[in-house]
C-alpha beads as a LAMMPS data file, in Angstrom:
LAMMPS data file: protein, C-alpha beads

41 atoms
40 bonds

1 atom types
1 bond types

-500.0 500.0 xlo xhi
-500.0 500.0 ylo yhi
-500.0 500.0 zlo zhi

Masses

1 110.0

Atoms # bond

1 1 1 406.038 -303.681 -470.883
2 1 1 402.914 -304.834 -472.717
3 1 1 404.588 -308.186 -473.398
4 1 1 405.199 -308.666 -469.673
5 1 1 401.571 -307.885 -468.909
6 1 1 400.476 -310.463 -471.467
7 1 1 402.747 -313.076 -469.910
8 1 1 401.350 -312.375 -466.443
9 1 1 397.844 -312.476 -467.906
10 1 1 398.421 -315.878 -469.487
11 1 1 400.167 -317.149 -466.361
12 1 1 397.070 -316.303 -464.349
13 1 1 394.831 -318.165 -466.781
14 1 1 397.094 -321.214 -466.735
15 1 1 395.195 -322.424 -463.683
16 1 1 391.859 -322.275 -465.547
17 1 1 392.668 -323.119 -469.165
18 1 1 395.888 -325.127 -469.092
19 1 1 396.092 -326.496 -472.631
20 1 1 394.689 -323.517 -474.554
21 1 1 396.605 -320.850 -472.655
22 1 1 399.740 -322.977 -472.521
23 1 1 399.855 -322.838 -476.323
24 1 1 399.560 -319.054 -476.175
25 1 1 402.289 -318.899 -473.548
26 1 1 404.572 -320.995 -475.755
27 1 1 404.019 -318.530 -478.594
28 1 1 404.964 -315.629 -476.322
29 1 1 408.087 -317.442 -475.206
30 1 1 409.075 -317.840 -478.856
31 1 1 408.574 -314.132 -479.470
32 1 1 410.262 -312.947 -476.280
33 1 1 412.559 -314.876 -473.964
34 1 1 410.483 -314.141 -470.876
35 1 1 410.793 -315.935 -467.517
36 1 1 408.582 -318.993 -467.149
37 1 1 405.345 -318.677 -465.188
38 1 1 406.618 -321.282 -462.742
39 1 1 409.689 -319.145 -462.023
40 1 1 407.441 -316.238 -461.012
41 1 1 406.038 -318.355 -458.189

Bonds

1 1 1 2
2 1 2 3
3 1 3 4
4 1 4 5
5 1 5 6
6 1 6 7
7 1 7 8
8 1 8 9
9 1 9 10
10 1 10 11
11 1 11 12
12 1 12 13
13 1 13 14
14 1 14 15
15 1 15 16
16 1 16 17
17 1 17 18
18 1 18 19
19 1 19 20
20 1 20 21
21 1 21 22
22 1 22 23
23 1 23 24
24 1 24 25
25 1 25 26
26 1 26 27
27 1 27 28
28 1 28 29
29 1 29 30
30 1 30 31
31 1 31 32
32 1 32 33
33 1 33 34
34 1 34 35
35 1 35 36
36 1 36 37
37 1 37 38
38 1 38 39
39 1 39 40
40 1 40 41
């Protein structure tokens, strides 16, 4: 569940810090095959 919260957290920050957070999001996607932020729209 914590992983999902982190993904949602990073997805929210994508609007503010695109490049920096996008790198973090990519790392999370490598660790866990989570749905893309765009899919949650």
